[in-house]
N, C-alpha and C positions, 0 to 999 in steps of 0.2 A: 208554107212545104221546108221541110227536113232540108238542109246540105248532106250529097252523101259523102264529104270528105268531112270534118265536123277540123273548124278552125283552134278547138282546143282541149285539153284531159284536164278534166277536172280528181284531183288526187286531194280524200277524202282523210281525216284524220282517224279512221273506225277501221281498227281491222279487221282480215276474215273469218275471227272469233267472234266477230262484235263487241271488243272493244277498242276503247276511248286511248287512241295513242299518245304518250308519250316520252318525252317531255310536253309542258301545254306549252309552250311555244316554238313547239317544231315550224309550224306555218312559217313566222316570220323567222327563224335563223334557216331554214333550207330558200325562202327567196331572198335573204339580205347575202348568202351567198351567192347567188343566182344575177347580187344588181348590179357588177361590169358589164351582164350581155344584153348590151338594148341595140338598138336602132343610131350607127353611129359608132357603136364601139365607145367604150368606156373613156367618160373623159371627169380632169378634178372636181371632189366631192357629186359623184355617179351614184360612190359609195353610201351617200348617205339618205339614196329614195331606191323603189322598187324599180325592178324592172318592169317597163309595160307588156313583157314577153313571160315572165312570172310576178305572179301575184297573190298576195295570204287576202283571205276572205273567213266571212265563216256563214255559211249558208243551211236555216235550217237549227241551228244552234252548234252548228258540225265545223270545227275548223276545217280548212280548205286552202287548195294550194291550186291558182290555174294556171297552166303551163299552157303557152301558146305554140302552136309547131312554127309560127315565124322563127321561134328560136330553134329550131331542127335544121332551119334553110341554113341562119347566120353560121351556127357551130354545129354542131348534130355531138359533139362530145357534150358540151354542156346538156344538152337537149336527155342526151345517156345517164349521165349524169342526177337530174332528174327522174327520167322514169324509173332509172336503178334503185334509187331513194326508195320509194313506193314498193317496190317490187320486194326489196329484202326487208322491209317492214314492214308486209302484208296488208298493204292498206289496199282498202277497191279505192280503185279507177274506173273514170267513164268519160264516158266522149260526147261530146255535146257542144252546145255554143249558147255562156252566158246571156239570161235575157232578165236585165232588172225588173224586180216585179213594181208593177204601176203604183204613182206616188195617192195616195190616201189623201182624201179631201177632209177634211175638220170639219 
């Protein structure tokens, strides 16, 4: 059963007119900026890993950032930054929950 309030927002590296968003490392850059926003707050060295609330990934060959709504609860301004980044750059945004594909046996 699908949740009526998805926990995650998917920002896809595809613009509304269908072009790939540039620069090619945009997802890693955005997630890197958001790395201090994490459960328990920023800690020494936390800038060396991504926040679990803002993670870059590739889905079906398209770079994406998965933003968890817990970020909004923790810091509304950080959430607004992520969402406004998507809006300002005309990126596709969708809501849902990430379900990793099943492992394929060899």
